[in-house]
C-alpha angles and dihedrals in degrees: 000000000000117000094238093065088076094060113118104243096218097050091080140019115279091242090059092053091049092048089057090055099041114009095183097047121113100173133024120199110205114198124196113288094250089059088060095206138106125186126212122202130194125221090267088064095249124125118255128203123239134176114277091242091055090047092053093045094049091050090049093049094048093046090048095047093049097032096134098033102061140049097233091196083084131055120263135190121222112202104206101201094055099027088232123155116208135179107249114245116247116258093261094049130091111267099030089107101046096196091054098062100011091227102105082221089279103153125146093249092057095047112111106171145317132246105236121195097308096324122127 
């Protein structure tokens, strides 16, 4: 088991935990658990590859942090620089493919909540 899985989630901001797992990531797309995948995107809107353990840990941290704020049966996007959690656009909607419209799908009507300095 990777060492970072033992970090207490509330000792730091969520963004700091995520940066330890994927320093170059700007956005993390967390799909429902049954999908078994998590996508990481860099600031240039392109997907980046991370180790499977880091992928699983990032998804666990984000789901845990926002456990009561989101319906995790649907995909969600966590924007690391702002701490914002957004509902992922559907595949046919603008923003689903971040590099196509360079928005990461971050529109006000998709915004759910923000991770703020260790607060849930």
